[in-house]
Each structure stands twice: as structure tokens, then as C-alpha cells.
PDB file of N, CA, C and O in Angstrom:
ATOM      1  N   MET A   1       5.047 -47.890 -84.712  1.00  0.00           N
ATOM      2  CA  MET A   1       6.035 -46.610 -84.391  1.00  0.00           C
ATOM      3  C   MET A   1       6.721 -46.158 -83.145  1.00  0.00           C
ATOM      4  O   MET A   1       7.841 -45.767 -82.817  1.00  0.00           O
ATOM      5  N   TYR A   2       5.369 -46.418 -82.502  1.00  0.00           N
ATOM      6  CA  TYR A   2       5.365 -46.492 -80.906  1.00  0.00           C
ATOM      7  C   TYR A   2       6.909 -46.700 -80.070  1.00  0.00           C
ATOM      8  O   TYR A   2       7.678 -45.937 -79.485  1.00  0.00           O
ATOM      9  N   TRP A   3       6.874 -48.486 -80.439  1.00  0.00           N
ATOM     10  CA  TRP A   3       8.151 -48.613 -79.974  1.00  0.00           C
ATOM     11  C   TRP A   3       9.943 -47.842 -79.986  1.00  0.00           C
ATOM     12  O   TRP A   3      10.836 -47.563 -79.185  1.00  0.00           O
ATOM     13  N   PHE A   4       9.620 -47.767 -81.651  1.00  0.00           N
ATOM     14  CA  PHE A   4      10.217 -46.662 -81.944  1.00  0.00           C
ATOM     15  C   PHE A   4      10.856 -45.075 -80.922  1.00  0.00           C
ATOM     16  O   PHE A   4      11.837 -44.510 -80.440  1.00  0.00           O
ATOM     17  N   THR A   5       9.610 -45.041 -81.098  1.00  0.00           N
ATOM     18  CA  THR A   5       9.661 -43.714 -80.142  1.00  0.00           C
ATOM     19  C   THR A   5       9.636 -43.435 -79.064  1.00  0.00           C
ATOM     20  O   THR A   5       9.723 -42.297 -78.603  1.00  0.00           O
ATOM     21  N   GLY A   6       9.522 -44.343 -78.544  1.00  0.00           N
ATOM     22  CA  GLY A   6       9.769 -44.655 -76.830  1.00  0.00           C
ATOM     23  C   GLY A   6       8.609 -44.636 -76.330  1.00  0.00           C
ATOM     24  O   GLY A   6       8.620 -44.923 -75.133  1.00  0.00           O
ATOM     25  N   THR A   7       6.888 -44.255 -77.056  1.00  0.00           N
ATOM     26  CA  THR A   7       5.650 -43.726 -76.441  1.00  0.00           C
ATOM     27  C   THR A   7       4.678 -45.215 -76.262  1.00  0.00           C
ATOM     28  O   THR A   7       3.494 -45.102 -75.943  1.00  0.00           O
ATOM     29  N   ALA A   8       5.130 -46.221 -76.435  1.00  0.00           N
ATOM     30  CA  ALA A   8       4.344 -47.441 -76.427  1.00  0.00           C
ATOM     31  C   ALA A   8       3.563 -47.297 -74.750  1.00  0.00           C
ATOM     32  O   ALA A   8       2.374 -47.505 -74.512  1.00  0.00           O
ATOM     33  N   GLY A   9       4.623 -46.891 -73.759  1.00  0.00           N
ATOM     34  CA  GLY A   9       3.687 -47.145 -72.749  1.00  0.00           C
ATOM     35  C   GLY A   9       2.594 -46.178 -72.321  1.00  0.00           C
ATOM     36  O   GLY A   9       1.516 -46.392 -71.767  1.00  0.00           O
ATOM     37  N   SER A  10       3.372 -44.669 -72.874  1.00  0.00           N
ATOM     38  CA  SER A  10       1.916 -43.565 -72.964  1.00  0.00           C
ATOM     39  C   SER A  10       0.959 -43.664 -73.502  1.00  0.00           C
ATOM     40  O   SER A  10      -0.101 -43.314 -72.984  1.00  0.00           O
ATOM     41  N   SER A  11       1.027 -44.088 -74.510  1.00  0.00           N
ATOM     42  CA  SER A  11       0.069 -44.435 -75.289  1.00  0.00           C
ATOM     43  C   SER A  11      -1.246 -45.403 -75.008  1.00  0.00           C
ATOM     44  O   SER A  11      -2.445 -45.197 -75.193  1.00  0.00           O
ATOM     45  N   ALA A  12      -0.456 -46.653 -74.434  1.00  0.00           N
ATOM     46  CA  ALA A  12      -1.285 -47.513 -74.342  1.00  0.00           C
ATOM     47  C   ALA A  12      -1.861 -47.283 -72.835  1.00  0.00           C
ATOM     48  O   ALA A  12      -2.423 -48.326 -72.500  1.00  0.00           O
ATOM     49  N   HIS A  13      -1.891 -46.856 -72.383  1.00  0.00           N
ATOM     50  CA  HIS A  13      -2.656 -46.021 -70.966  1.00  0.00           C
ATOM     51  C   HIS A  13      -3.172 -44.585 -71.318  1.00  0.00           C
ATOM     52  O   HIS A  13      -3.070 -43.983 -70.249  1.00  0.00           O
ATOM     53  N   LEU A  14      -3.429 -44.141 -71.797  1.00  0.00           N
ATOM     54  CA  LEU A  14      -4.012 -43.277 -72.931  1.00  0.00           C
ATOM     55  C   LEU A  14      -5.457 -44.384 -73.239  1.00  0.00           C
ATOM     56  O   LEU A  14      -6.250 -44.628 -72.329  1.00  0.00           O
ATOM     57  N   TYR A  15      -5.583 -44.845 -74.347  1.00  0.00           N
ATOM     58  CA  TYR A  15      -6.387 -46.129 -74.785  1.00  0.00           C
ATOM     59  C   TYR A  15      -7.195 -46.753 -74.291  1.00  0.00           C
ATOM     60  O   TYR A  15      -8.257 -47.070 -74.826  1.00  0.00           O
ATOM     61  N   HIS A  16      -6.478 -47.331 -72.069  1.00  0.00           N
ATOM     62  CA  HIS A  16      -7.092 -48.357 -71.623  1.00  0.00           C
ATOM     63  C   HIS A  16      -7.894 -46.961 -70.577  1.00  0.00           C
ATOM     64  O   HIS A  16      -9.038 -47.179 -70.176  1.00  0.00           O
ATOM     65  N   GLU A  17      -7.294 -45.759 -70.251  1.00  0.00           N
ATOM     66  CA  GLU A  17      -8.153 -45.108 -69.604  1.00  0.00           C
ATOM     67  C   GLU A  17      -9.263 -45.034 -70.099  1.00  0.00           C
ATOM     68  O   GLU A  17     -10.274 -45.425 -69.516  1.00  0.00           O
ATOM     69  N   THR A  18      -9.250 -44.286 -71.779  1.00  0.00           N
ATOM     70  CA  THR A  18     -10.550 -43.836 -72.388  1.00  0.00           C
ATOM     71  C   THR A  18     -11.393 -45.248 -71.921  1.00  0.00           C
ATOM     72  O   THR A  18     -12.144 -45.346 -70.951  1.00  0.00           O
ATOM     73  N   ALA A  19     -10.935 -46.625 -73.202  1.00  0.00           N
ATOM     74  CA  ALA A  19     -11.795 -47.446 -72.662  1.00  0.00           C
ATOM     75  C   ALA A  19     -12.557 -47.979 -71.215  1.00  0.00           C
ATOM     76  O   ALA A  19     -13.712 -48.400 -71.155  1.00  0.00           O
ATOM     77  N   HIS A  20     -11.776 -47.872 -70.278  1.00  0.00           N
ATOM     78  CA  HIS A  20     -12.142 -47.872 -69.474  1.00  0.00           C
ATOM     79  C   HIS A  20     -13.284 -47.045 -68.087  1.00  0.00           C
ATOM     80  O   HIS A  20     -13.722 -47.447 -67.009  1.00  0.00           O
ATOM     81  N   ASP A  21     -13.432 -45.381 -69.087  1.00  0.00           N
ATOM     82  CA  ASP A  21     -14.444 -44.593 -68.224  1.00  0.00           C
ATOM     83  C   ASP A  21     -15.560 -44.596 -69.226  1.00  0.00           C
ATOM     84  O   ASP A  21     -15.787 -44.579 -70.436  1.00  0.00           O
ATOM     85  N   PRO A  22     -16.449 -44.643 -67.388  1.00  0.00           N
ATOM     86  CA  PRO A  22     -17.892 -44.940 -67.874  1.00  0.00           C
ATOM     87  C   PRO A  22     -18.432 -43.708 -68.383  1.00  0.00           C
ATOM     88  O   PRO A  22     -19.537 -43.944 -68.870  1.00  0.00           O
ATOM     89  N   SER A  23     -18.032 -42.148 -68.502  1.00  0.00           N
ATOM     90  CA  SER A  23     -18.175 -41.124 -69.767  1.00  0.00           C
ATOM     91  C   SER A  23     -18.226 -41.216 -70.633  1.00  0.00           C
ATOM     92  O   SER A  23     -19.083 -40.546 -71.208  1.00  0.00           O
ATOM     93  N   THR A  24     -17.295 -42.177 -71.480  1.00  0.00           N
ATOM     94  CA  THR A  24     -16.832 -42.480 -72.892  1.00  0.00           C
ATOM     95  C   THR A  24     -18.133 -42.994 -73.019  1.00  0.00           C
ATOM     96  O   THR A  24     -18.640 -42.176 -73.786  1.00  0.00           O
ATOM     97  N   TRP A  25     -18.862 -43.695 -72.800  1.00  0.00           N
ATOM     98  CA  TRP A  25     -19.814 -44.368 -73.690  1.00  0.00           C
ATOM     99  C   TRP A  25     -21.391 -43.538 -72.857  1.00  0.00           C
ATOM    100  O   TRP A  25     -22.405 -44.215 -72.690  1.00  0.00           O
ATOM    101  N   ALA A  26     -21.358 -42.772 -72.636  1.00  0.00           N
ATOM    102  CA  ALA A  26     -22.695 -41.907 -71.861  1.00  0.00           C
ATOM    103  C   ALA A  26     -23.364 -41.717 -72.793  1.00  0.00           C
ATOM    104  O   ALA A  26     -22.802 -42.236 -73.758  1.00  0.00           O
ATOM    105  N   PRO A  27     -24.629 -41.079 -73.189  1.00  0.00           N
ATOM    106  CA  PRO A  27     -24.920 -40.230 -74.344  1.00  0.00           C
ATOM    107  C   PRO A  27     -23.881 -38.323 -74.023  1.00  0.00           C
ATOM    108  O   PRO A  27     -23.217 -37.746 -73.161  1.00  0.00           O
ATOM    109  N   ARG A  28     -24.314 -38.163 -75.134  1.00  0.00           N
ATOM    110  CA  ARG A  28     -23.763 -36.876 -75.330  1.00  0.00           C
ATOM    111  C   ARG A  28     -24.508 -35.760 -76.294  1.00  0.00           C
ATOM    112  O   ARG A  28     -24.380 -36.101 -77.470  1.00  0.00           O
ATOM    113  N   GLU A  29     -25.090 -34.791 -76.180  1.00  0.00           N
ATOM    114  CA  GLU A  29     -25.595 -34.576 -76.757  1.00  0.00           C
ATOM    115  C   GLU A  29     -24.714 -34.179 -78.739  1.00  0.00           C
ATOM    116  O   GLU A  29     -23.568 -34.173 -79.190  1.00  0.00           O
ATOM    117  N   ARG A  30     -26.060 -33.930 -79.271  1.00  0.00           N
ATOM    118  CA  ARG A  30     -25.422 -33.821 -80.717  1.00  0.00           C
ATOM    119  C   ARG A  30     -24.054 -32.591 -81.488  1.00  0.00           C
ATOM    120  O   ARG A  30     -24.118 -31.401 -81.180  1.00  0.00           O
ATOM    121  N   GLY A  31     -23.835 -32.690 -81.676  1.00  0.00           N
ATOM    122  CA  GLY A  31     -22.417 -31.721 -82.467  1.00  0.00           C
ATOM    123  C   GLY A  31     -23.683 -31.016 -82.926  1.00  0.00           C
ATOM    124  O   GLY A  31     -24.882 -31.287 -82.869  1.00  0.00           O
ATOM    125  N   THR A  32     -22.670 -29.602 -83.594  1.00  0.00           N
ATOM    126  CA  THR A  32     -23.223 -28.444 -84.221  1.00  0.00           C
ATOM    127  C   THR A  32     -22.538 -28.710 -85.030  1.00  0.00           C
ATOM    128  O   THR A  32     -23.183 -28.620 -86.074  1.00  0.00           O
ATOM    129  N   VAL A  33     -20.975 -29.179 -85.344  1.00  0.00           N
ATOM    130  CA  VAL A  33     -20.606 -28.993 -86.476  1.00  0.00           C
ATOM    131  C   VAL A  33     -20.206 -29.698 -88.071  1.00  0.00           C
ATOM    132  O   VAL A  33     -19.415 -30.609 -88.318  1.00  0.00           O
ATOM    133  N   PRO A  34     -20.973 -28.991 -88.894  1.00  0.00           N
ATOM    134  CA  PRO A  34     -21.432 -29.711 -90.086  1.00  0.00           C
ATOM    135  C   PRO A  34     -19.472 -30.981 -90.776  1.00  0.00           C
ATOM    136  O   PRO A  34     -18.363 -30.576 -91.126  1.00  0.00           O
ATOM    137  N   THR A  35     -20.034 -32.415 -90.643  1.00  0.00           N
ATOM    138  CA  THR A  35     -18.945 -32.859 -91.257  1.00  0.00           C
ATOM    139  C   THR A  35     -19.233 -34.248 -92.208  1.00  0.00           C
ATOM    140  O   THR A  35     -19.771 -35.317 -91.921  1.00  0.00           O
ATOM    141  N   ALA A  36     -18.715 -33.813 -93.288  1.00  0.00           N
ATOM    142  CA  ALA A  36     -19.059 -34.706 -94.250  1.00  0.00           C
ATOM    143  C   ALA A  36     -17.922 -35.781 -94.653  1.00  0.00           C
ATOM    144  O   ALA A  36     -17.006 -35.528 -93.872  1.00  0.00           O
ATOM    145  N   VAL A  37     -17.501 -36.902 -95.517  1.00  0.00           N
ATOM    146  CA  VAL A  37     -16.433 -37.907 -95.836  1.00  0.00           C
ATOM    147  C   VAL A  37     -16.901 -37.946 -97.014  1.00  0.00           C
ATOM    148  O   VAL A  37     -18.091 -37.807 -97.298  1.00  0.00           O
ATOM    149  N   ALA A  38     -15.835 -38.172 -97.922  1.00  0.00           N
ATOM    150  CA  ALA A  38     -15.235 -38.058 -99.491  1.00  0.00           C
ATOM    151  C   ALA A  38     -14.811 -40.150 -99.489  1.00  0.00           C
ATOM    152  O   ALA A  38     -13.910 -40.688 -98.846  1.00  0.00           O
ATOM    153  N   VAL A  39     -15.519 -40.633-100.144  1.00  0.00           N
ATOM    154  CA  VAL A  39     -15.135 -41.709-100.520  1.00  0.00           C
ATOM    155  C   VAL A  39     -14.941 -42.077-101.941  1.00  0.00           C
ATOM    156  O   VAL A  39     -15.765 -42.354-102.812  1.00  0.00           O
ATOM    157  N   ALA A  40     -13.311 -41.996-101.966  1.00  0.00           N
ATOM    158  CA  ALA A  40     -12.958 -42.513-103.687  1.00  0.00           C
ATOM    159  C   ALA A  40     -12.944 -43.871-103.482  1.00  0.00           C
ATOM    160  O   ALA A  40     -13.316 -44.487-102.483  1.00  0.00           O
ATOM    161  N   LEU A  41     -12.286 -44.465-104.953  1.00  0.00           N
ATOM    162  CA  LEU A  41     -11.804 -45.654-105.189  1.00  0.00           C
ATOM    163  C   LEU A  41     -10.628 -44.911-105.981  1.00  0.00           C
ATOM    164  O   LEU A  41     -10.711 -43.842-106.586  1.00  0.00           O
ATOM    165  N   PRO A  42      -9.196 -45.975-105.784  1.00  0.00           N
ATOM    166  CA  PRO A  42      -8.107 -45.620-105.826  1.00  0.00           C
ATOM    167  C   PRO A  42      -8.059 -45.311-107.522  1.00  0.00           C
ATOM    168  O   PRO A  42      -7.020 -44.790-107.928  1.00  0.00           O
ATOM    169  N   SER A  43      -8.927 -45.551-108.329  1.00  0.00           N
ATOM    170  CA  SER A  43      -8.839 -45.557-109.543  1.00  0.00           C
ATOM    171  C   SER A  43      -9.952 -44.381-110.243  1.00  0.00           C
ATOM    172  O   SER A  43     -10.274 -44.359-111.431  1.00  0.00           O
ATOM    173  N   ASP A  44     -10.327 -43.636-109.405  1.00  0.00           N
ATOM    174  CA  ASP A  44     -11.104 -42.126-109.478  1.00  0.00           C
ATOM    175  C   ASP A  44      -9.971 -41.042-109.281  1.00  0.00           C
ATOM    176  O   ASP A  44      -9.368 -40.883-108.220  1.00  0.00           O
ATOM    177  N   VAL A  45      -9.753 -40.300-110.464  1.00  0.00           N
ATOM    178  CA  VAL A  45      -8.741 -39.400-110.633  1.00  0.00           C
ATOM    179  C   VAL A  45      -8.722 -37.604-110.408  1.00  0.00           C
ATOM    180  O   VAL A  45      -7.902 -36.689-110.337  1.00  0.00           O
ATOM    181  N   ALA A  46     -10.618 -37.888-110.340  1.00  0.00           N
ATOM    182  CA  ALA A  46     -11.349 -36.998-110.997  1.00  0.00           C
ATOM    183  C   ALA A  46     -11.409 -36.139-109.059  1.00  0.00           C
ATOM    184  O   ALA A  46     -11.126 -34.947-108.943  1.00  0.00           O
ATOM    185  N   ILE A  47     -11.720 -36.815-108.072  1.00  0.00           N
ATOM    186  CA  ILE A  47     -11.246 -36.166-106.731  1.00  0.00           C
ATOM    187  C   ILE A  47      -9.947 -35.532-105.965  1.00  0.00           C
ATOM    188  O   ILE A  47      -9.894 -34.746-105.019  1.00  0.00           O
ATOM    189  N   ARG A  48      -8.797 -36.246-106.820  1.00  0.00           N
ATOM    190  CA  ARG A  48      -7.121 -35.457-106.548  1.00  0.00           C
ATOM    191  C   ARG A  48      -7.201 -34.429-106.870  1.00  0.00           C
ATOM    192  O   ARG A  48      -6.336 -33.711-106.368  1.00  0.00           O
ATOM    193  N   ARG A  49      -8.361 -33.594-107.998  1.00  0.00           N
ATOM    194  CA  ARG A  49      -7.979 -32.326-108.149  1.00  0.00           C
ATOM    195  C   ARG A  49      -8.390 -31.416-106.901  1.00  0.00           C
ATOM    196  O   ARG A  49      -7.786 -30.650-106.151  1.00  0.00           O
ATOM    197  N   PHE A  50      -9.451 -31.779-107.011  1.00  0.00           N
ATOM    198  CA  PHE A  50      -9.899 -31.339-105.335  1.00  0.00           C
ATOM    199  C   PHE A  50      -9.501 -31.365-104.654  1.00  0.00           C
ATOM    200  O   PHE A  50      -9.474 -30.230-104.177  1.00  0.00           O
ATOM    201  N   ALA A  51      -8.552 -32.685-103.510  1.00  0.00           N
ATOM    202  CA  ALA A  51      -7.709 -32.297-102.652  1.00  0.00           C
ATOM    203  C   ALA A  51      -6.685 -31.553-102.785  1.00  0.00           C
ATOM    204  O   ALA A  51      -5.983 -31.289-101.810  1.00  0.00           O
TER     205      ALA A  51
END
């Protein structure tokens, strides 16, 4: 996808900067935003009604 849109270079640059920035791996305060993850099997049709 990046190749066709001509954004491979800028994307790689962003990933490189993020991976080599020491502050990326520094401990941070715990977030206060509630977060949840729903994991469903492809055969589970009940979750599709809620989505």
C-alpha cells in the first residue's frame, strides 16, 4: 500500500524515529481512559449484532 501511494519513505522514517527515541520506552503515568477489547471467533454471529 505504501509503495503505490508513494509514502513508503515517510512511513519508514516515522517508524525509525519512534523505535530509536529513548522517550518512547520511558515509563509513563497510567492512562485514565477506560479501554476494552472484544475477542470473538469468526463463527460467533452474536457479536455482529452489537457491532
